[in-house]
Steps between C-alpha positions, in 0.01 A plus 500: 500500500632845406567756769340847479836638382529238225144567385577872487815439291305279255228763474756770428669285236168433328411867517835588348449245223158639423631855495788393278257344255248779520535727202682236298294488178657173382380288793181395317405396150248737340303524175414795276247412229452766231214457252423718198141547383452376142877515456677323218843482346547872444839519667865490408555168673247339264668648193284806437764735364282811506358528849717620787472278809833542682369374834350180364820445305707549815279260697545244221875514552440368854227253395432179320306608190220265395397515136223236520291624793121498474202609705241230567214737408492815288283721718591733785319374811511131408872529426579682824295249697682211331836664562417549871354151553688271262158375385348557153194724481260211459631352827535812719162642391611836359332439164493864389575857599466593866326828427235700679198382303545127448748433777662167418675351804721208585346223709497579872710198597786559254837531676677786324868592511454808724277298735758222535785746546304691766443176687873426478592830666610680183399864461302559180441816303328606179536832318301568185237297320346216701184413302439170681279395789361427746713675760503195727665294226753769403599675825799736509646664811584814304268597215470805275282395208191610307301382802622789718672737256487632145643230274658772288693620805608162639543339157633772268637780719851364538594761761209389716596135442859573603388659825265213580779246441720702735222502760459123473872427525527721808219301665620143441646481852646160595321290238578384148275666244310443176429823311280498189529814286231493231541783252188615312724590205492437210127413509273703275332799656152375416201719432457669839796739474583549132661836572811315614550335162453150364741343747482774767828611347423864589421431866752689709702637208472864609266620227203715612244282674721192490674541836867441562695196616832639632705186435373440147689626198259423213653338194303570183514284189410588143252256346747423223751374759300214648553132427164361389447141625394245241153474655419873469402669173762729347299824478542858628236446770677197640837679484361787708347255747829318547690829541268594788550154653879547483475819705318325783739204487770759556319637806472151643869438429597816688270395785663158512837674532371705794364188673831316463690804626282504812582132550873576469483805724327295772774237473276214383638452148730214603227303679204547266377285213372742234250379239371712210220392267159606366146374545405437136570601143485854363154644411529461124354247251574138603638637828317532832191271535649259242694179559715557193870571557448883513235454770693269729874550445651708781830660593652335806816604683600317818783660697642303791789640705592139580537388138735745325636231267187529281471879498456629147438154356197407288290193580296317236305302760121523475369686804146571623401780733341217700863435601528830689318388816699174541821695431434753775385233745822310424711814555345544845494123575125520560318172423179497300213384725285191457139602439213450259243724332133408548597174669637354177852399402804643678623823342845461350710759322573403141774764474858452617764704678730692268789497745668192343514690169714765671775241537464277194300526177196268533327305224152638566296501178130509594263775617121519520247781467134540587260785422128527573396867507647850500211740543178326603365519144815336364435132565729324255663206679832379361760252621853467363825310534842576364751220476824613345430654161141371486210713624149357526193714573156357573222754429208353692248746360634550150162524329445838663688820422815574697412797729685833515559677832391861546826691533655315206187565293536878535875489433638669188640167380171307510293790370742517207437132425123554520503808278727347236297179491167683466642723226645205311852640533818297557554443872873420472435228755583130490138407575148609415239596756294197397788257557572675831140471618431145379755232586541128461426284801856367499796717403846347477808702412857387446732782601799329345360569153230759579612743774213742424229233549361561152425141396272273702627145446245326725347326198834419338549120503873551563412645842231246593714321757627825654143632518384192687791516745443868573128448548584226749742728691240778513219273616719349771583849632131597498410198712791567738388860552127423539401694189118539493525530119683167464211340311405802288379551237372153409450341842350548846708453815346258749685463831330190638590225552827619341571811289415418139400672177167394358451566125248754373495375137483865394710454184795692646 
């Protein structure tokens, strides 16, 4: 038994150890997740030679750069919910946009990343666009989002974002932290505030009525400068649209630089895993709301202070944003819990941790995607699988017209397509509106010979075996993730006595 003097000495030693460790920012592992809104490959690191993104380029020099990363759903709220749960939208319940009117929500019993980290004693924070719910499923200790602030201020005002990051980092105390910075740039401005420009590119630029963001130095681009992606028509209207998008990408890039500088200034840069990506494809034809390559392909930079050997390298591994949750749980050594939804099968993450890829190039070649709605009027369920160069899309409702979301509809690019089509003028586009609206039930593309996904080979006998194998992979994933649409469109799901698809004989 220790004497009172011995106990006092031990107490003093422990106190000294605590004081010695207090203020040491490297004592814990932390995570900074940065997500762009409708961001694409408009950056120097992804070989856009026009746009200026010095901060993304600098982050890439300290990151593993993934060139085959994909979202699991091409819609804002469903993508963010999938990213924060590791579950596809059809499994977590966030089928469409979590907006004021229709209010899609994840299922109440879903165990999200912030919930699990909170329970593990990790301080969580979100700054910017949240757009998921309910609150009980996605709790954050520190939150400045559209739910309690102006989304323009917490998502586009990079000075405000910088100060909020500083506030969070000063409040982390003696805990590891997970900070989620969700920029609202470069999302379109929508119809509610057109005075700020198509992409809100005038917001905060110092012009009369636009306000001023002290830390932003606007970079303007001439429409003739832009690089027009293969899936966008080559017309003056589209050029102007892309030039406006470039300006807001630049604002986000400068904001990212401010966030990383705050991390360095607080001393956390050598203990923090930094991840940069986007929620879905850019809001142009075949982009957001589509499961084509432009709708699902995402930038992804993963910067680990513990894995400098892969900094600046490019990975060809196929990555899903469903991998983000297992990666962050792995970084914190937090196990995924055992639970079920609705008393059915145990929930299991189908994504994997990306940490092994930071040491050695993996041979991952398969990713899945699942879309059901965007806006409530946009029910067009699709499922997809990519396996190496082959990309299969299942359009479950292909006999109806593919729906167009509101803010894309009013965009200069789409209005240009409408006007040219109605006038019988050349659209300078790789598709027609009719082929865009009406699609085959099965679409199969071979990127090794057709990188622009221009030729559907699903009916080509040379691809019959590949088609069957991919359909089998996709169906297996749907069963594993409890997809309610697993039997659609030509069957009915019956759970008892065992889950089974019963045929409708509806000629589909």
